[in-house]
C-alpha positions in Angstrom: 11.0 -56.3 -32.9 11.7 -52.6 -33.0 11.6 -50.8 -36.4 12.8 -47.2 -36.6 11.5 -45.3 -39.7 13.2 -42.1 -40.8 10.6 -40.0 -42.6 6.9 -39.7 -41.6 5.6 -39.0 -45.1 3.3 -41.3 -47.1 5.8 -44.2 -47.4 6.9 -44.0 -43.8 3.4 -43.7 -42.4 2.2 -46.7 -44.5 5.2 -48.8 -43.3 4.4 -47.9 -39.7 0.7 -48.8 -40.2 1.7 -52.2 -41.7 4.2 -52.9 -38.9 1.8 -52.0 -36.1 -0.8 -54.3 -37.7 1.7 -57.0 -36.8 2.1 -55.6 -33.3 5.7 -54.6 -33.9 7.3 -51.8 -31.9 7.5 -48.8 -34.3 9.2 -45.4 -34.0 8.9 -42.6 -36.6 11.3 -39.7 -36.8 10.7 -36.5 -38.9 11.9 -32.9 -38.8 8.7 -31.6 -40.4 6.2 -30.6 -37.7 3.2 -31.1 -40.1 4.3 -34.7 -40.9 4.7 -35.4 -37.2 1.2 -34.1 -36.5 -0.3 -36.2 -39.3 1.5 -39.3 -37.9 0.1 -38.8 -34.4 -3.0 -40.9 -35.4 -0.7 -44.0 -35.8 -0.3 -46.3 -32.9 3.5 -45.6 -32.8 6.0 -43.4 -31.1 6.5 -40.3 -33.3 9.6 -38.1 -32.7 10.1 -34.6 -34.0 13.7 -34.7 -34.9 16.4 -35.1 -37.5 17.3 -38.6 -38.8 20.9 -37.4 -39.4 21.1 -36.5 -35.7 22.7 -38.9 -33.3 20.5 -37.5 -30.5 17.3 -38.3 -32.4 18.4 -41.9 -33.1 19.2 -42.3 -29.4 15.8 -41.0 -28.4 14.2 -43.5 -30.8 16.1 -46.3 -29.1 18.5 -47.3 -31.9 20.4 -49.6 -29.6 17.4 -51.9 -29.3 16.3 -51.7 -32.9 16.3 -54.6 -35.4 15.5 -52.5 -38.5 16.2 -48.9 -39.6 14.5 -47.5 -42.6 15.3 -44.1 -44.2 12.5 -42.9 -46.6 12.8 -39.1 -46.7 12.7 -37.3 -50.0 16.5 -36.7 -49.9 18.8 -39.5 -51.1 21.7 -37.9 -49.3 19.9 -37.7 -46.0 18.8 -41.3 -46.3 22.3 -42.4 -47.0 23.8 -40.5 -44.1 21.1 -41.6 -41.7 21.7 -45.3 -42.5 25.5 -44.9 -41.9 24.9 -43.0 -38.6 22.3 -45.5 -37.4 24.7 -48.4 -37.9 27.5 -46.5 -36.1 25.2 -45.6 -33.1 23.8 -49.1 -32.9 27.3 -50.6 -32.7 28.4 -48.0 -30.2 25.4 -48.6 -27.9 25.8 -52.4 -28.0 29.6 -52.7 -28.0 30.8 -56.2 -27.6 27.4 -57.5 -26.3 25.8 -57.2 -29.8 23.3 -59.9 -30.3 22.1 -59.2 -33.8 22.9 -56.9 -36.7 20.9 -53.9 -37.6 19.1 -54.2 -40.9 19.3 -50.9 -42.8 17.1 -50.0 -45.7 17.1 -46.8 -47.7 14.9 -45.5 -50.5 16.9 -43.8 -53.4 16.0 -42.1 -56.6 19.5 -41.9 -57.9 20.3 -45.1 -59.9 24.0 -44.8 -58.9 23.1 -45.8 -55.3 21.0 -48.7 -56.6 23.9 -49.8 -58.8 26.3 -49.7 -55.9 23.9 -51.9 -53.9 23.5 -54.4 -56.7 27.3 -54.6 -57.0 27.6 -55.3 -53.3 29.4 -52.1 -52.4 26.8 -49.9 -50.6 26.6 -52.0 -47.4 30.4 -51.8 -47.1 30.9 -48.0 -47.4 27.5 -46.7 -46.3 26.0 -49.5 -44.1 22.9 -49.7 -46.4 21.8 -53.4 -46.6 19.1 -52.7 -49.2 18.6 -49.8 -51.6 15.0 -49.5 -52.7 14.1 -48.0 -56.0 10.4 -48.8 -56.8 10.4 -47.7 -60.4 11.1 -51.1 -62.0 8.4 -52.8 -59.9 5.9 -50.1 -60.8 6.7 -50.5 -64.5 6.2 -54.3 -64.2 2.8 -53.8 -62.5 1.7 -51.3 -65.0 2.6 -53.5 -68.0 0.6 -56.4 -66.5 -2.4 -54.3 -65.4 -2.8 -52.8 -68.9 -4.0 -56.2 -70.1 -7.6 -55.4 -69.1 -9.6 -52.5 -67.6 -11.4 -55.0 -65.3 -8.2 -55.6 -63.3 -8.0 -53.2 -60.4 -4.5 -54.2 -59.2 -1.7 -56.6 -60.2 1.0 -57.6 -57.8 3.9 -59.6 -59.3 5.7 -62.2 -57.1 8.4 -63.1 -59.5 8.8 -66.1 -61.8 5.4 -65.6 -63.6 3.4 -65.5 -60.3 0.8 -62.8 -60.0 -2.0 -61.7 -57.6 -4.9 -60.1 -59.5 -7.5 -58.0 -57.8 -10.9 -57.6 -59.4 -14.7 -57.6 -58.7 -17.1 -60.5 -59.1 -19.9 -59.4 -61.4 -23.5 -60.6 -61.7 -22.6 -62.3 -65.0 -20.3 -64.8 -63.2 -23.1 -67.3 -63.2 -20.9 -70.3 -62.7 -19.5 -69.1 -59.4 -21.9 -66.8 -57.6 -24.4 -68.0 -54.9 -22.4 -71.2 -54.3 -19.5 -72.3 -52.2 -16.0 -72.2 -53.6 -15.9 -76.0 -53.6 -19.2 -76.2 -55.5 -18.0 -73.6 -58.0 -14.8 -75.4 -58.6 -16.7 -78.6 -59.7 -18.6 -76.6 -62.3 -15.6 -75.0 -64.0 -13.3 -76.8 -66.4 -9.9 -76.9 -64.9 -11.2 -75.8 -61.5 -11.9 -72.4 -59.9 -9.0 -70.0 -60.0 -7.4 -69.8 -56.5 -8.9 -67.0 -54.4 -6.7 -65.9 -51.5 -8.6 -62.9 -50.2 -12.2 -61.5 -50.3 -13.7 -58.2 -49.2 -17.5 -57.7 -49.1 -19.1 -54.3 -48.4 -19.9 -54.0 -44.7 -17.9 -57.1 -43.7 -14.2 -57.6 -42.7 -11.8 -59.0 -45.3 -11.2 -62.8 -45.1 -9.0 -65.5 -46.5 -11.8 -67.8 -47.8 -12.1 -71.5 -47.2 -13.9 -74.1 -49.4 -17.3 -73.3 -47.7 -17.2 -69.6 -48.5 -20.0 -68.4 -50.8 -19.2 -65.9 -53.5 -21.6 -63.0 -54.2 -21.9 -60.3 -56.9 -19.8 -57.2 -56.1 -17.3 -59.2 -53.9 -13.8 -57.9 -54.3 -11.4 -60.8 -54.7 -7.6 -61.4 -55.0 -6.8 -64.3 -57.3 -3.5 -66.1 -57.5 -2.3 -67.2 -60.9 0.9 -68.0 -62.9 1.6 -66.8 -66.4 0.0 -63.9 -68.3 -1.9 -66.3 -70.5 -4.2 -67.2 -67.6 -5.6 -63.7 -67.2 -8.3 -64.2 -69.8 -9.6 -67.3 -68.1 -9.8 -65.5 -64.8 -11.6 -62.5 -66.2 -14.2 -64.8 -67.9 -14.7 -66.9 -64.7 -15.7 -63.9 -62.7 -18.0 -62.3 -65.2 -15.7 -59.9 -67.2 -15.1 -59.7 -70.9 -11.8 -61.2 -72.1 -10.0 -59.0 -74.5 -7.0 -60.2 -76.6 -3.7 -58.4 -76.0 -1.5 -57.8 -79.0 1.8 -59.7 -79.2 3.7 -56.7 -80.5 1.8 -53.7 -79.3 2.4 -50.1 -80.4 3.0 -48.1 -77.3 3.1 -44.3 -76.9 5.0 -43.0 -73.9 4.3 -39.4 -72.9 7.5 -37.7 -71.6 11.2 -38.7 -71.9 11.8 -38.4 -68.2 14.0 -41.0 -66.5 10.9 -43.0 -65.7 9.7 -42.6 -69.3 13.0 -43.9 -70.7 12.8 -47.0 -68.4 9.2 -47.7 -69.4 10.4 -47.5 -73.1 13.3 -49.9 -72.4 10.9 -52.4 -70.8 8.5 -52.4 -73.7 11.3 -52.6 -76.3 12.7 -55.6 -74.5 9.3 -57.3 -74.9 9.0 -56.7 -78.6 6.8 -53.6 -78.7 7.0 -50.6 -81.1 7.5 -47.5 -79.0 6.9 -43.8 -79.7 8.1 -41.3 -77.1 6.6 -37.8 -77.2 8.6 -35.1 -75.4 8.0 -31.4 -75.1 11.5 -30.2 -74.4 13.9 -30.4 -77.4 17.1 -31.1 -75.4 15.4 -33.9 -73.4 14.2 -35.5 -76.6 17.7 -35.2 -78.1 19.2 -36.8 -74.9 16.9 -39.8 -75.3 17.7 -40.1 -79.0 21.4 -40.1 -78.2 21.1 -42.6 -75.3 21.9 -46.3 -75.4 18.4 -47.1 -76.7 18.1 -44.2 -79.1 19.2 -46.2 -82.1 16.7 -49.1 -81.4 14.9 -50.0 -84.6 11.5 -50.0 -82.8 11.9 -46.6 -81.1 10.7 -43.2 -82.4 11.4 -40.1 -80.4 9.1 -37.2 -81.3 9.7 -33.6 -80.2 6.3 -32.0 -79.6 3.5 -31.1 -77.2 1.7 -34.2 -76.0 -1.3 -32.1 -75.2 -1.6 -30.8 -78.8 -4.2 -32.7 -80.8 -2.5 -31.8 -84.1 0.8 -33.3 -83.0 -0.9 -36.4 -81.7 -2.8 -36.7 -85.0 0.5 -36.4 -87.0 2.1 -39.3 -85.2 -1.0 -41.4 -85.5 -1.8 -41.7 -81.9 -5.1 -43.6 -82.5 -3.1 -46.4 -84.2 -1.3 -47.0 -80.9 -2.7 -49.8 -78.6 -1.4 -48.2 -75.4 -0.5 -44.7 -74.1 1.4 -44.3 -70.9 2.2 -41.1 -69.0 4.7 -40.9 -66.1 5.6 -37.2 -65.9 6.9 -35.4 -62.9 3.4 -33.7 -62.4 0.6 -36.3 -61.7 -2.1 -33.9 -63.0 -0.4 -33.3 -66.4 0.1 -37.1 -66.7 -3.6 -37.6 -66.2 -4.6 -34.9 -68.7 -2.2 -36.4 -71.3 -3.6 -40.0 -70.8 -7.2 -38.8 -71.0 -6.5 -36.9 -74.2 -4.9 -40.0 -75.8 -7.9 -42.0 -74.7 -10.2 -39.4 -76.3 -8.3 -39.6 -79.5 -8.8 -43.4 -79.8 -6.2 -45.2 -77.7 -8.0 -48.1 -76.0 -5.5 -48.7 -73.2 -4.1 -45.9 -71.1 -1.7 -46.2 -68.1 -0.2 -44.0 -65.4 2.5 -44.1 -62.8 1.5 -41.7 -60.1 2.9 -40.4 -56.8 -0.5 -39.6 -55.2 -2.4 -42.6 -54.1 -5.7 -40.7 -54.0 -5.4 -40.0 -57.7 -5.0 -43.7 -58.5 -8.6 -44.3 -57.4 -9.9 -41.2 -59.1 -8.3 -42.2 -62.5 -10.1 -45.6 -62.4 -13.4 -43.7 -62.4 -12.3 -41.5 -65.2 -11.8 -44.5 -67.5 -8.0 -44.8 -67.3 -7.2 -48.5 -67.9 -4.6 -48.9 -65.1 -2.7 -46.7 -62.7 0.2 -47.6 -60.4 0.9 -45.9 -57.1 4.7 -45.8 -57.0 4.9 -45.1 -53.3 2.8 -48.2 -52.5 5.3 -50.3 -54.6 8.1 -48.8 -52.4 6.2 -49.9 -49.2 5.8 -53.4 -50.5 9.5 -53.7 -51.4 10.6 -52.4 -48.0 8.2 -54.8 -46.2 9.6 -57.7 -48.2 13.1 -57.0 -46.9 12.0 -56.4 -43.3 10.2 -59.7 -43.2 12.7 -62.0 -45.1 16.0 -60.1 -44.5 16.7 -61.2 -48.1 15.0 -60.7 -51.4 11.5 -62.0 -50.9 7.9 -61.2 -51.3 5.4 -59.2 -49.3 2.3 -57.5 -50.4 -0.6 -55.6 -48.9 -3.7 -56.1 -51.1 -5.1 -52.7 -52.3 -8.8 -53.4 -52.3 -8.9 -56.2 -49.7 -7.6 -54.6 -46.5 -6.2 -56.7 -43.7 -5.0 -59.5 -45.9 -1.3 -59.7 -46.7 1.0 -62.0 -48.6 4.4 -63.2 -47.4 7.2 -65.4 -48.7 8.6 -68.3 -46.5 11.4 -70.6 -47.5 11.1 -74.3 -46.3 14.3 -75.4 -44.6 15.4 -79.1 -44.4 14.4 -79.3 -40.7 11.0 -77.7 -41.2 8.0 -79.8 -40.1 6.4 -79.0 -43.5 9.2 -80.5 -45.7 8.2 -83.8 -47.3 4.5 -83.4 -46.5 1.6 -83.0 -48.9 -0.2 -79.7 -48.6 -3.4 -81.4 -47.6 -1.9 -82.9 -44.4 1.0 -80.4 -43.8 -0.6 -78.9 -40.8 -0.6 -75.3 -42.2 -3.3 -73.3 -40.3 -6.8 -72.9 -41.8 -6.5 -69.1 -41.5 -3.7 -69.1 -44.1 -3.7 -70.0 -47.8 -0.8 -71.0 -50.0 -1.0 -69.0 -53.2 2.2 -70.3 -55.0 5.0 -72.8 -54.6 8.2 -71.5 -56.2 10.8 -74.2 -56.8 14.1 -74.6 -58.6 13.8 -77.0 -61.5 16.5 -79.5 -62.6 18.1 -76.8 -64.8 18.5 -74.5 -61.7 15.8 -72.0 -62.7 12.9 -71.0 -60.5 9.4 -71.9 -61.6 6.0 -71.3 -60.1 3.7 -74.2 -59.3 0.0 -74.1 -58.4 -0.7 -75.5 -55.0 -2.9 -78.6 -54.7 -3.7 -80.8 -51.7 -1.8 -83.7 -53.1 1.3 -81.7 -54.0 4.4 -82.3 -51.8 6.3 -79.5 -50.1 10.0 -79.9 -50.8 13.0 -78.6 -48.9 14.1 -75.3 -50.4 10.6 -74.5 -51.7 9.5 -70.8 -51.4 5.9 -70.7 -50.4 3.8 -67.5 -50.9 1.1 -67.5 -48.2 -1.8 -65.1 -47.4 -3.2 -64.3 -44.0 -4.3 -61.5 -41.8 -1.5 -59.1 -40.7 -1.9 -60.0 -37.0 -1.1 -63.6 -38.0 2.1 -63.0 -39.8 4.4 -63.4 -36.8 2.6 -66.7 -35.9 3.0 -67.9 -39.5 6.7 -67.0 -39.6 7.4 -68.9 -36.3 6.0 -72.1 -37.8 8.7 -72.0 -40.4 11.6 -71.5 -38.0 13.6 -74.5 -36.9 
């Protein structure tokens, strides 16, 4: 399968790396010579050209492509490129067309996303999926703020989560014994581990005979926020209660800041937004959420200790910064922490800073570009809304979503004798209940796989194509 990526920046390069790990044919196009030079280390064809140029698309082999992704920093260029790619694809193939071109664009303008959600964007701009990673980043941040021991949280929808954390020396019930042995010693069984990384060794999807050691980095599958405390305790971390109606300080009334506020207000929190610029603060006050009873909008400098003291910053449970400048966001979150806020969160654009902030004592930080990569990969793999995730701290283990069709050899079989390969692991079964709503079930050997089930499975990237073939009929 050929994937053409317009834009060789961070998102485009990460996409290319993930696709090449699955041995897909990848082509990158960028007009920036520096980005092209940086992308030369990837095992992919890199073209110095313009994604809005028909000649560049022809050079990339658009006629043979299955997927076109536009992820430059310009919404308008991404939009034009998707439309041009579709036109050139059809012109090259003519009446002999064997498949449609899947077009995916990343957009910051919510109007484009709204057009996609209403089903219009594919009609007038040939964009099949409009990716805006902000909502996903906000959800990850809200979940990750539950404990400083959590290094990453990846939501898979319907209360399904993958949590990444370390095993400590205090996890006496699980270390120095196999997963099977550890499960017998824990009430309710051992939480399901779908990936492990040990220093000096490759990542693995562990089987029942795998022995856990202190300092192992693990990915744990779980459903429901209420299970987080049990997981933290099982692997040697302190479990901390999370308030039912937290007080949340949001630093900056940017578009992202407003969307963070909306999310917390929907979940019953009391929210204080602190904004430096008067007209920006007034715009938020006059917006659709401005009159919410649980929202206070404060005009003031979020780096001024006197202002923060006046609003009672130390009485807030959480402080979140998502400003346009990553460094100012970090400074604001550190100041809030220094003044008594126990949980601090960030949405950042620079992935290197995410790791740095963990060492600084920030509770949880989200790399918004990584969320964009995961979202795009989900659409590339499923050609519909689905799930795909690259684990942050456990390289070379990925999660994908597969739907079980009626004719599948897995339908009607119990997981224990389904014939799924040993090198994969089912993390979740997502199934519609009698009321028509999706629910997440924990997999067990005696549980039966039903037609229409959505299975979330983990394996190595080079096994993804093999796993997908097993679900085709």
